[in-house]
C-alpha atoms as one frame of an Amber mdcrd trajectory, in Angstrom:
protein
   0.128   0.146   0.117   1.050   3.554  -0.971   1.895   5.550   1.592   0.230
   3.462   4.421   1.260   0.415   6.395  -1.477  -1.425   7.835  -2.177   0.240
  10.913  -2.681   3.133   9.190  -5.203   1.902   7.191  -6.946   0.414   9.836
  -7.206   3.309  11.719  -8.220   5.061   8.885 -10.562   2.509   8.281 -11.803
   2.402  11.941 -12.374   6.359  11.934 -14.937   6.235   9.083 -16.612   3.536
   9.624 -16.285   2.652  13.696 -18.227  -0.888  13.560 -15.852  -2.590  11.228
 -14.026  -5.329  12.744 -10.112  -5.321  11.217  -8.149  -8.893  11.759  -4.301
  -7.972  11.325  -2.729 -10.545   8.817   0.962 -10.808   8.754   4.199 -12.599
   8.423   5.312 -12.431  11.579   4.487 -11.429  15.347   6.072  -8.504  16.753
   5.073  -6.874  19.973   5.013  -3.116  18.624   3.014  -4.010  15.889   0.480
  -5.751  17.917   0.234  -3.275  20.306  -0.057  -0.534  17.615  -2.948  -2.785
  15.857  -4.680  -3.160  19.129  -4.590   0.534  20.219  -6.052   0.921  16.512
  -8.939  -0.907  17.453  -8.037  -4.449  15.556  -9.780  -7.295  16.625  -7.521
 -10.003  15.887  -3.882 -10.403  14.835  -2.967 -13.608  12.383   0.060 -15.005
  10.907  -0.089 -15.527   7.168   0.704 -19.403   7.587  -3.001 -19.967   8.918
  -5.155 -22.800   7.305  -7.828 -21.471   5.343 -10.756 -22.855   7.243  -8.762
 -21.908  10.587  -9.032 -18.041   8.924 -12.856 -18.654   7.817 -13.196 -19.495
  11.736 -11.483 -16.617  13.062 -13.466 -14.391  10.561 -17.092 -15.444  12.074
 -15.648 -15.645  15.513 -14.734 -11.776  15.145 -18.006 -10.860  13.595 -19.913
 -12.595  16.635 -17.735 -10.243  18.987 -14.789 -11.916  19.782 -11.593 -11.172
  18.999  -8.765 -13.552  17.982  -4.970 -14.207  18.191  -2.339 -16.436  16.732
  -0.535 -18.426  19.276   2.416 -16.328  18.570   0.903 -13.197  19.340  -1.203
 -14.442  22.519   2.367 -15.323  24.067   3.612 -12.074  23.143   0.386 -10.260
  24.249   0.923 -12.637  27.936   4.451 -11.967  28.271   3.643  -7.982  28.107
   0.721  -7.951  31.115   3.346 -10.291  33.186   5.597  -7.265  32.702   2.980
  -4.928  33.656   2.268  -6.624  36.910   6.038  -7.487  37.976   8.225  -5.204
  39.012  11.847  -4.261  37.994  13.517  -6.582  39.693  10.952  -9.227  39.328
  11.624  -8.942  35.337  15.406  -8.793  35.925  14.639 -11.896  37.930  12.359
 -13.693  35.066  14.858 -12.476  32.535  17.991 -13.914  33.560  16.130 -17.528
  34.128  14.951 -17.436  30.803  19.138 -17.244  30.058  19.427 -20.166  32.465
  20.959 -17.805  35.179  18.537 -18.436  38.828  19.148 -16.222  41.638  17.322
 -16.723  44.923  15.268 -14.332  46.149  18.048 -12.852  48.074  20.840 -12.900
  45.738  18.205 -10.797  43.217  17.548  -8.543  45.932  21.374  -7.950  46.181
  22.150  -8.156  42.604  19.506  -5.694  42.019  20.920  -3.038  44.585  24.510
  -3.581  43.302  23.236  -2.845  39.811  22.389   0.676  40.918  25.935   1.230
  41.887  25.850   0.742  46.063  28.468  -0.557  47.366  29.130  -3.709  49.558
  28.548  -1.550  52.434  25.812   0.128  51.544  23.963  -3.257  50.403  24.799
  -4.819  53.736  23.166  -1.911  55.670  19.723  -1.336  53.590  19.102  -5.257
  54.020  20.451  -5.490  57.351  23.365  -8.184  56.615  27.193  -7.977  57.544
  29.315  -6.830  54.732  31.145 -10.156  54.816  27.816 -11.857  53.738  26.854
  -9.260  51.283  30.875  -9.889  49.788  29.579 -13.888  50.087  26.806 -13.191
  48.197  28.475 -11.033  45.778  31.153 -13.825  44.880  28.167 -16.324  44.313
  26.241 -14.097  42.058  29.207 -13.689  39.615  29.482 -17.545  39.628  26.335
 -17.740  38.528  27.120 -14.894  36.147  29.824 -16.129  35.064  32.473 -13.291
  35.259  34.032 -11.469  38.114  34.032  -8.146  37.099  32.081  -5.721  38.905
  31.497  -3.131  36.172  30.735  -6.189  33.176  28.313  -7.460  35.487  26.218
  -4.586  35.792  26.382  -4.045  32.498  25.039  -6.979  31.570  22.158  -7.000
  33.877  21.330  -3.748  32.569  21.538  -4.982  29.204  19.246  -7.927  30.002
  16.445  -5.348  32.047  16.312  -2.899  29.141  16.184  -5.783  26.334  12.507
  -5.242  24.911
């Protein structure tokens, strides 16, 4: 479509005919496109690899007032909802787990604090622990992250947290 992508086209259609139901049909599910599609009033997001009979069923479902999302699009939305209900520290923990790095709750607490560039002493005071205990935890965290350099680990953790 010249000068218009699917989202802009859908927005134009919904402005002119608000009752029209729109199902996006695309080659791949991408978070930004799904969210933009929902924002303009889309009632579904399906992948082009869909079987014909499933597409017909989906069109009927949307006509009957339902919404339809491919499994991949639904997973993206579920993950987005989870992120909205989790704290930044919990998101970090989940993303580390997804990379096979499992931290205990206390290790995650300490990790999150040293990410903000707190010293071991400051972390100990904040968590009511001895400084030696914090050092032991950090040593274990470094082992799990596979690197003994604090600055490198902080950069890695921030990258993990900030990935979209």
